[in-house]
N, C-alpha and C positions, 0 to 999 in steps of 0.2 A: 324098472317098472314098479309102480306102487302095488304092493301085494293086495291091498284092500280094494283096488279099482278093478272092476270087471271090464275088459276091453269092449269097445263100442264100434259099430260099423255104420256106414251110410253111403249115400250116393244120390244120383239124379233120378228124375222121374222115369226116364226111358231105360235106365239100367246100364247105359254105356260106360259111365264113369263111377267107380267105387273107391272108397277109402276106409282106413282102419285107424282108430284111436286107441293107443295102448297105455296112455298116461292120464291120470286125473287132471281135469282142467284146472288152470290157475285162476280163472275167472269165468263166471256165467253171467251174461250181460244182455241187456236189451238196448239197442241203439236207435235213436230218433233222428239221426242226421239226414240231411237231404240226399246225400249220396247213397246211403243204404236204402232209402225209400225209392230212389230212381232205379238202383240196381236190382231191387227185388220186386218192385211194383206193389209193395205193401206199406202200410203206415209206419211200421218199425220192423226191425229185424232182431231175432234172438241169436246170440253167439256163445260159443264156448271158446276159451283161449287154451290152446294146447302147445306146449313147447315142442320144438322141432323134432326131437327124438321120439316123441309120442305120437306122431302123425305120419301116415304113409299112404300114398296112392296105391291101390291094389289092382284095379282094372281100368283100362281105357286111359286116354290122355285128355285132361281138361283143356279147354280154350282159356285164354287169359286176356285181361285188359288192365292197363295202367290207369286207374281212375283218378289219381292225383300223383304228383311226383313221389316215387318210391313206394307207392301202395299198389299192389296187384290183386285183382279179383279173379278168381278161378271159377269157371262154370262149364256146364256141359255144352259143347258146340252143337249138339243135335237137338236137344230139347230146351236148352237155356236155363236149367236149374242153377241158381247161385249155390256155390259149395263152400268156398274158402276165400279168406282174404289174408294177405301178408304185407308186411312193411310197417311204416310209421315208426313210433318210438321203440317198439319191440320187434326188431326184424326177425328174431328167432321164434316168434309166436305165430301160430296158425290160428286165425279166427275162423272157426267152423260153424256154419249156419245150423242152428238147432233143428230147424225144419227139415234139413236133409238127412238127419240121423234116422236110423231104423227104429230106435226107441227114444224119441225126443222127450217123452215124459220123465226120463231118468234125470234130466238136467233142468233144474229149477233156478231161474235167474234170481240173483241177489242184488244186482246193481242195474242202473240205467244211466246211459250216457247221452249227452247232447239233448238234455231236457229243454235247453233254450230253443231248440228247433222242433220240439214235440208239437204235433198237431193239437189244436185246442180241444178237439172233440175226441182225443184218444188218451185220456188219463188211464192209468193202469188200476186194476182192481186191488192189487196188493201194493203195500208200501215197500219200496226198495230204496237202498242207498242211491242218491241221485247226484249227478254231476252236470254242471251247466254245459261243459264241453266234453272232451274225451274222458272216459273212465281211465284213471291212472293205471289200472291193471292191463290195459291194452296199450 
């Protein structure tokens, strides 16, 4: 565990599913892809990328859905809160939704992915490193 990183916790709206993050994220990102929009019901989603050893479910059992081949999205089966995504080019990485963290203000995005699918009325107020498709950190 990174000594400078203070562990973080999070979970769903109803409290049935909880998790803990014990390792500093490798990436803090906003994703504009259509799948993230559909899965969240929001115009974009903020994520932190946490390596496998730095993430653990602590309470409850999340439901899951394979949103594309090899990519799994985990969410609360009771209230529907999107929590985590795994798979893709970095199968050992847990993409944790920033909004499901207890202290989301601690994690400030530095990158944005899938700007080619960003909604035209949703430019960000802060300039971030931008990628037309996937952020290479994910």
